[in-house]
Each structure stands twice: as C-alpha cells, then as structure tokens.
N, C-alpha and C positions, 0 to 999 in steps of 0.2 A: 503494499500500500504506499511505500514510501515514495513510489514514483508518480503518485496521483497528484501531489501537491508540488508547485513551484514557488520560490521566493522571488517576488518582484521588488526591486530597489525603488523606493519612493522618497522624495525629499520632503523634510520637515524643517520649517524654518524656526530659529531659536529667537530668544530675546534680542540678541545682538546683531542679527542679520545673517548669523550663521546658518548654513543648511546641512543637516545631518541626514546621510544617506542611509535609510533604516529598513530592515527587511520586514516586509508585511507579507502574509500568506495570503495567496488567491489560488483558485482552481486553475489548472491548465486547460486550455482550449479542447473543446471536444475532440477535435481533429488529431490533437497531439496526446490524448489520453491513451493509455495502454489498451490492448484489446480486452473486452470483458468488464471494463470499468464505466462504460457510458450509461448504462442502465442501473446503476447501483441504486438501491433504496433501503431505507433503514429497516423495512420489514424483511429483507433478504439477508441481514447480517444478525449475529448474535449479540446480544446485549454487552457480553464482554469484549467484543471487538469494536463496537460502537464506542463504548466508555474509553477504549484504549486510543481510539482516533482522537477523541474529544480532548483527553489529557494531553496528546502529543501536539496537536495542531490547533486546539481551541474550537469553541462552539460555532464561532461565525465561519470558519473555514469549512469544518464538516457539513454546516448547514448549506454552504454553497454547492459542495459536491452532490448532495441530494436534491438540490433544486428547492429547498424549503423556505429559502429567504424571498423576499420580495425583490424582484429584478428593477423596481421602479426607485428603489432608494439605495444609494450607494454610501456606505460610511466613510468617514475621513479615515486617512492613513493613520495608524497608530504605532507609536514608538514602543516597542518592547526591550525593556531594560533588563539583561539577564546577568545577575550577579556582577554588576560592574563589568570588569574585564576578565573576571575569574571563570574557569570551567571546573565543575564539580562532577566526578563520577556519579551517575545514577540521578543526576538532577537534570530538570527540564531545561537548564542553561546549557547543557552539553548538546542540544540539538540546534544546529543552525549557526552560522557566524554572526559576529557583530562587525558590520562594516564600519571603516574609519570615518571620522568627521571631515567635512569639507566645508569650506567658506565660500558663501555666495559672493562673486567679487563686485557685484553692482549695487544692488537694492540695500537700503539701510532700514527699512521698515522692520520693527521688532515685533515679532508675533510668537506665540507659545503653541507648541504642539501638544496633543494629549499623550500622557505617558502612562503605560501599564508596568507597574514594578513587580518583577516575579523573583522569588528566592533571594530576598535581600539578605546581605550578610549582617549579622548583628555587631554594631560598632563596639558594644561592650565585650564581645567575644574576639572580634577581628579588628584589631586597630588600624589596619590597613584598608578598612571598607571605606568606599567613597559614596556618600549619599547621592541619590539620583538627581537632587536639585543642586548639588555642588557645581561651581564652574569648572571643577576638574573632572566631571564625569564624561565629557566629551573628549577627553584626551586619548590620542591613539593608544591602543593597547600594547603596543611595543614599547613606548615610552613610559607608560604607566607601569608595566611589569619591571622595568629597571628601576624606577622610582621606589616601588614596594621592596625590591631586594636591597636598595641601598638603605631603606628604613629598618629592614629586618638585621642588616649587617651592621647597623649603627655607625656608618662611614663618618669621616670628619664633618662633612657638610649636613649629613642627616641626623647628627648626634640628638638624643632626645631622651627624656625621662621616661620612666614606666608607665606613667599615665598619658603620656602624650600620644595623640592620634597622628597618622599620616596626614590628614587635613591640616592640623595644626602645625605640623613641621613644615608643610608646603607654604602655609600663609607666612610662616616666620622667614622662610629661605626669601621669599619675596618674587614678585612678578618678572623682575629682570633676569634672574636665574633661570626661571621657569621657562621664559621666553627663549633664552640661549640655547637652553637643552632642547626645546621644540625644534627650533631652527636647525641645529646639529642633526637632531634625530631625522627630521625631513630629509635632509641632504644624504646622510650615511644610508638611510633605509633605501633611498632611490639607487643607491649604488650597491645595494645588496650586502652591506658590511656591518649593518647595526647589530645583527645577532652575535657579534663578537663582543658587545658591551654587556659586562655582568652587573655592575654598580658603578654609581658616580661617587667619586671622593671629593671634588671640588669644582666650582664654576666661577669663572672670572669674566668681567668686562673692564678692558683697558682699551688699548688701540685695536684690539681684536676680541672676539667673542669666543670664548673656549671653556673646555671641561678637562678634567683629568678623570681616568676611569680604569677599573680593573677589568681585564679581559677575561672571556670564558675559557681561555687556553691559549695555546700558541698558534692558532690558526690566522689571526688577523694580520701579521706581518706578510704571511704568505697570500692572503687574500689580496692586500693592496699592492704588494710587489708584482704580482702577475696581472693587475686589473688593467684593461685598456684605458680607463679614465684617470689613471693617476701617473704621474712620472716621478722619479725618484731624483732628490736634490743630492749634489755632490757633497761629501761629508764635510768640507769646509765651511759650506754656507750652513749645513745643519747645525755644527757645533758653534759656529760664530754668532748665530742670531737666536737659536733656542737651546743650545747646551745638549743637544741630542745627537747621537751617533748617526741615526737614520731618520729621514723625514721624506713624507710623500707629499705632493701637491696634486689637487683635483685639476683636471684639464677641462677648463671652461673658456668661454669667449673671454679674451684678456680683458681685464678692466672691471669684470663682474665678480660677484662674491664666489668664493671656492674654499673648499675644505684645505687644511693643512695639517696632516697626520704624522704624528710621532709614534710608530707601532714597535720599536725594538726594544724598549724598556717597559718595566711594570712598576707603578701604574702607567698606562699608555696615556697620550694626550691628544687632543684634537681641538683646533679653532677654525673660525671662519675669518678669511681675510676678504674685506669688504671689496678690495680691488685686487683680484688674483693676478699674478704676473707671469705664470709658467705657460710655456708652449714645448713642444716636443723637441728634443735635440736629436734630429734625425730619427733613425729606428733603434737608438741605443737603450731607450727605457728611462734616460735621464732627462732632466729639465734644462730648458734654456729659458730665457726671460725676454719678455716684450718690453722695450724700451719705454713706449708710452704709458703702459700700465705701471712701469716702475715708478714714474713720477707720481701717480695717483696713489700707489701704495705708500710711498713716502710721505704724501700729504696725509694719509691715515694715521701714521705715526705721531704726527703734531696735534692730532685731536684727542678729546678726552673720552670718546667713544660712549657718549651718552645716548640713551634710547628712551622713547616714550614711556617704557616700562621702568627704567631706572629713574625717570623723572617723577612717576607715580609713587614709586617707593620712597623718593626724597620727600614728597609732600606729605605722605603718611608719617614719615619720622617728624617732619616740621610740625604737623599738628599734634602729635604726641608730645613734643618737646614744649610747645606753648601751654599745653594743659598741665604738664608738670610745673611750669613757671607759676600758673595761677594757682594751682594747689599748694605750692610752696608759699607763696604770699598769703594765702588764706591761713596757712597752718603757723607762720613764723610772724606775721605783721597784721594781727586781727584788726588793727585800727585802719587799715586800708581795705577791708572787706566791702565796704560800700563803694569804694572807689574802682574796684575791678569788676564789679557786676556787669557793666557795660561791656568791656572788652571780653568777658567771659562768654556773654550771650552772643557775640560775633563770633568768637572761636567755635562754639557750639553749632552756629548755622553753617559755618565754613566745613566743620566736621561732616554735618549732614549732608551736605553737598558732595563731599568725597565719598561718603558712604554709599550715596545713590550711584555712582559710576564705578565703584571698585569691583563689584561682581562681574560687570561686563569687560572690565580691563583684565580680570583674571581668567576669563573665559577666552578673550582674544589672546593672551599670552601662552596659550596651549596651542595656537594655530599657525605657528610657524612665521615665515616672513609676510605672508599674507595677513595674518592677524595684526602684525605690527604695523602695517600699512593703515589697515582699517582704525587701529587704535589711534595712530597720528592724525588722520583726518577727522575723526569724530570727537577726541578728548583732549588734544594738546591745549586749546584754547580755554577750555574749562579748568584744566589743571593749572594753567598759568594764572588765572584769574583768582582760584583758591589760594595758591602760594603767596599772592599779592596781598589778599585780604589777611592772611596769617601774618604776614610781615607788618601790616599796619596794626594789627592787634598788638604785636610785641612793642612797638612804638608806643601805643597808648598806655601800655602797662608801665613803660619807663616814666611816662609823665604822672600817671595816677599815683605811683609809689615814690615820687621824688619828694625829698625833704623840703619843707617850707622855705622859700627864698631862694631855691636852688633852680637855675634854668636847665632846661634839657636840650637847648639849642647849642649846636657846636660853636665854640668860641665866644659864647655869650657871658656877659660880665655878671658875676654873683651880685644879687641885690644887696645893697649896703656895703659892699666892698669898697674900698678907697680907689680913685681913678688912678690910672697909670700916667705918670707924668711925661710929657712929650717934649721933645726940645723944640 
C-alpha cells in the first residue's frame, strides 16, 4: 500500500516571508495508481488494515483514496512537524523526509501556515528539543544535527550548565554566529563536504566569517584535495596567512564569496572570503590568484566585518547595558529614582521595539546569505533607530543624575566657579 500515496511538495509562507517546502500527502492520479487499487473501498478492507492506513498517512489522505471526501472543497496545505529534525525508530516521524527550508526571494508579506505537531520531544527530557514555534525550527537538518552534537559534547562555544537547553545556548551564542554557521553550511553542503563536520568548537567574525570544527574522521582532507571545485594553496601562503600547513580555496567566480578550508589539522577550520581570489594553476591542482580580485580581498582586510546580525547582537547588548545602568541608579541613588523614570520608560519602549523584530531576525539568521540580504533590507533602519534611541537614553541618564550645579555639556564652566583670567 505504500505505493498508493505520493508526497507533493507545497509551499507554506512563514511570518518573515520565508517559504518552507513541506511534504503534504495527496493521492496519486488514478492513471498512475498500481493495478488493483483504483476500486478500493473501505468495505473491501479489514478494520485492522484501514486503521493502519489511517495511522500511517492520516484520515484525510485515506479518505481521498476511497473518495469519501467532498471534491468541491480543498483543504489548505498543512505543515507536518515531525520531531524537529530527529528520527526515532518505530515513531511516525520515521516515515517521510523533512525538506529543507528555502526563502522566497521576492515577497515580504508575512503570513503563517497551519502546523500539525507530531511526537514532540519533551524539553524536560530532551534538552536539545526545538519547539515548533522557535525561530530555529526551520534550520536545515544537517546544520541542526551539528549544533546538537556540539551541545552534547559541550564544546568551547556551546559550553552550558546542566539546566541550559540548546535553545538557550543558541540565544546566548547570538545571531551573528548562527548566521555564519548557516552560510558556511550552505556552501559546504552544496559541495558535498558538510558530512565531515562533527561539531563546532568556535565561530568568528573578523575580516572573514569562519568556524573551527572537529571532523568525523580523516576523510575531509581527501574529499577536498580531490575535489574539482577546490584548489590547494602553496604551503608558503598557507603558513604565512593562516598558520596551517595545508589550505584549499573554493573555485568560484573571482571576486565573489568562496570557502577557504584548512583540513590538515584537527580541529579543522573553514571561513568565507567575501572576495575569493583563487583561479586554477593550469591542471596542477594548485591555486593561482586573480589580480583584480586580490585588490578587493585586500580591501576586506581593512574592514571590521560587521553584518546585520552582529549589529542586532550589539543593539541587544546596548539595551541590556542601559537597563543595568538604570537598575544600578535605582539601587544606589534612590534620590534620583524620580529623575530616571522618563529615561527608563523610553528604554522599555526601545526594548519592546527590539523584541518585536528579534524572532524574525533569528529566523533569517538560519537562512544563509539570502537570509542576511533580507534582514539587511527589512531591519537595518529599525536597528539603527533603536540604537540611537538607547544612546539618547544614556545621555538623559547622565543629565538626570548629575550633581546640582554641574553641567553635563562638554567644556562647560561649573556654576559658581571663578572665571579663568585671560590675557
């Protein structure tokens, strides 16, 4: 009976404009149905078999097979969330795949699709469980599995206490790190080498975007060294710029983003050069360098590497610091409690504006470079405005808590102080 049903891929739009390709169960066309299945009727089946079909494929799908549903009404596609990205033997989640999330590159209308949650792991029993309404729920399975392994292994980046959940750890790590891991996953997975990543030990954002990781074994070096889309750097360049004995560059259009991998040591490392410089050196397997791309690459080395997600992380810290400042004033300078009420109210309103966009930013951080582009377009101006408001609150706090007779303006004369004689 497994051949009677087919999985059709249907788009469901998320709040942030992302479209998740989800599996919905529908009957195959009669012409494609196996012989002997076109005249199926409930009366011709045993109760046990009918119940098995309903458990396996759902009431709606079984109803479609037997023609008991009204053809005049088509139900909307329904997203079936099966145990996050986990597969469990004997569980209904083991039937059918979970397609990866993709982003709609154009529309920005935010809609919500209906979701059916099946066999949800208990967060109290499974600290790696991702709730279905979490921004991390749409993360590609391959990346989430590495995050879970990093959490279980308590790597340096994922260090946590016994009561911390994976969701809490991801929130603490921040959107910038998650976005970098997502972008690297996207590129390594496209080249078929992400399967060599066991867990992540660190993520960085400087003049490049990178991470260090433990591998699943010795296969990464072989996979990269013999890969048609990578060239090997000469040892002088590898040692001079990265301190590694062997480095490989992804072969892309010069001047566009590309991977730079160190696969000879453990832990291994990989980063994205935003302006890749490599071109093949004839048929040697080694890298030559495009001179025009080199100038762009050198320009990257002068930048601070900030992204929309590192900006969002910075605004989060700014809001938290201002709150700490207000709480400190209320605790240590109660005489100014009335003076700081106005600034405190403004800070709370700025925090509310930030809280309204953080879930969407976290969702986009899981969606690779396309997610970064959408986040830039939709939220850069709002983050700038919130940050400016918080800076204004800080200035008001200085005024509100200044001792009587002390001006808060730069180079202003203290009231009552003698004037400085001039020649």
